[in-house]
C-alpha positions in Angstrom: 84.7 233.7 73.2 87.7 232.2 75.0 89.7 229.3 73.6 88.7 227.1 76.5 84.9 227.6 75.8 85.5 226.9 72.1 87.4 223.7 72.9 84.6 222.5 75.3 81.9 223.3 72.7 83.9 221.5 70.0 84.4 218.4 72.1 80.7 218.3 73.0 79.7 218.5 69.4 82.0 215.6 68.5 80.7 213.5 71.3 77.1 214.2 70.3 77.9 213.2 66.7 79.6 210.0 67.8 76.6 209.1 70.0 74.1 209.8 67.2 76.1 207.5 64.8 76.0 204.6 67.3 74.2 201.6 65.7 71.7 199.6 67.7 69.7 196.5 66.8 66.3 197.4 65.3 64.3 196.2 68.4 66.6 198.3 70.6 66.7 201.5 68.6 65.4 204.5 70.5 62.5 206.5 69.0 63.3 209.7 67.0 64.2 212.7 69.0 61.0 214.4 68.0 59.0 211.5 69.6 61.0 211.3 72.8 59.7 212.9 76.0 62.1 214.9 78.1 62.9 213.3 81.4 64.7 214.6 84.5 68.4 214.4 84.4 68.7 214.0 80.6 69.8 217.5 79.8 73.4 217.9 78.7 75.8 220.7 79.8 74.7 222.9 76.9 70.9 222.0 77.1 71.2 219.2 74.4 69.3 216.1 75.3 71.7 213.1 75.6 70.6 209.8 74.0 70.3 206.6 76.1 73.4 204.5 76.6 73.7 200.9 75.6 73.3 199.8 79.2 70.2 201.9 79.6 68.7 200.4 76.4 69.5 196.9 77.6 67.8 197.6 81.0 64.8 199.1 79.2 64.5 196.0 77.0 64.7 193.7 80.0 61.9 195.6 81.7 59.8 195.5 78.6 60.2 191.7 78.1 59.0 191.1 81.7 55.7 192.9 81.1 52.6 190.7 80.8 50.5 190.9 77.6 46.9 191.4 78.7 44.2 192.0 76.2 40.7 192.5 77.6 37.7 191.2 75.8 36.5 194.7 75.0 39.5 195.3 72.8 38.7 192.2 70.8 35.1 193.4 70.5 36.3 196.7 69.2 38.5 194.9 66.6 35.7 192.7 65.6 33.4 195.7 65.1 36.0 197.2 62.8 36.4 194.1 60.6 32.7 193.4 60.5 32.0 196.7 58.9 34.1 195.6 55.9 32.7 193.6 53.0 36.1 192.1 52.0 39.0 190.6 53.8 40.1 192.9 56.6 42.7 192.7 59.4 42.5 194.8 62.6 45.5 195.2 64.9 44.6 194.3 68.5 47.8 194.6 70.5 51.6 194.8 70.3 53.7 193.7 73.2 55.8 196.2 75.1 59.0 194.8 73.7 57.6 194.6 70.1 58.4 190.9 69.9 54.7 189.8 69.7 51.7 191.2 67.8 48.0 190.2 67.9 45.8 190.8 64.8 42.1 189.8 64.2 41.4 188.8 60.6 38.1 188.4 58.8 38.8 186.6 55.6 36.5 186.3 52.6 39.0 185.3 49.9 42.2 183.4 49.6 45.3 185.2 50.9 48.5 185.8 49.1 51.3 183.4 49.9 53.4 184.7 52.8 56.8 183.7 54.2 58.3 185.3 57.3 62.0 184.5 58.1 61.8 185.5 61.7 58.2 185.3 62.8 56.1 182.3 64.0 52.4 182.7 63.2 50.0 181.2 65.8 46.5 180.9 64.3 43.5 180.8 66.6 40.2 180.3 64.7 37.3 182.3 66.1 34.5 181.5 63.7 33.8 180.1 60.2 35.8 177.4 58.4 38.9 177.7 56.3 42.0 176.1 55.0 45.6 176.7 56.0 47.9 176.0 53.1 51.6 175.3 53.8 54.5 174.1 51.6 58.1 173.2 51.7 58.9 176.1 49.3 57.8 178.5 46.6 58.8 179.7 43.2 58.4 183.2 41.8 58.0 184.9 45.2 58.7 188.6 45.5 60.8 190.2 48.3 59.1 192.9 50.3 62.0 193.5 52.6 64.7 191.5 54.4 63.1 188.3 55.6 59.6 189.0 54.1 58.3 187.4 50.9 54.9 187.4 49.2 53.3 185.7 46.2 54.6 183.0 43.8 53.5 179.4 43.6 53.7 176.7 46.2 56.1 173.8 45.8 54.8 170.6 47.6 51.7 172.2 49.1 49.6 170.6 51.9 46.2 171.8 53.3 44.9 171.7 56.9 41.2 172.2 57.5 40.4 174.6 60.3 37.2 175.6 62.1 36.2 177.5 65.3 38.3 176.6 68.3 41.2 175.1 66.3 44.7 176.4 66.6 47.8 176.0 64.5 51.4 177.3 64.5 53.2 178.1 61.3 56.9 178.1 62.1 59.1 180.9 60.8 60.3 180.4 57.3 57.4 178.2 56.2 55.4 179.5 53.2 51.7 179.6 53.9 48.3 181.0 52.9 44.7 181.1 54.2 41.5 180.5 52.4 37.8 180.4 53.6 36.0 177.2 52.9 32.5 177.9 54.1 29.6 180.3 53.3 30.6 182.7 56.1 33.8 184.7 56.6 36.7 182.8 58.1 37.7 184.7 61.3 40.9 184.1 63.2 43.5 185.7 65.4 47.1 185.8 64.3 49.6 185.9 67.1 53.0 186.8 65.5 56.0 186.0 67.6 59.5 187.1 66.7 62.2 184.4 66.4 65.5 186.4 66.5 67.4 183.1 66.5 66.3 182.3 62.9 68.3 183.4 59.9 67.1 186.7 58.4 66.5 185.1 55.0 64.3 181.9 54.9 65.7 178.8 53.3 
């Protein structure tokens, strides 16, 4: 092998390593190479698939954020059929937005939930059937950390309750500790629309 070919191969390997080490925000990170589909024009000089540039990722994110979230009634019926087969509290994912900034989950609750606290997610609650209570507080003690910005458990400090029934809606702002409890003889069914708040601090106050 000539010195020029060796030099080109070495430079290509160093460039590929530098590209692979590039750090992107979590919501912009490309999927693993094994999960990526080959597309025209992405093969490198030596047959190695080049990763997306920062500009390409930004353009992809912009396109994703402009996509409408449409959830047909049939998808909710499928989710309801799944939770109705359960005899205990069950949540069924319904939809995740193209930009991963919003998720929709149908919950059928038969018992009181654990206390939750999300640093960067608003929870929009839309009650479908039954009756329940939304518990909120200014803080907690003894909570456990699941991961950055996510906490569970502990005890409420300064707790308040809001009674909810079919047709009611409520928004729990990011960082506010909260829990759900059924208050009637039938399951408490609601949709949680979780919306990312990237402007919030990663750790709740």
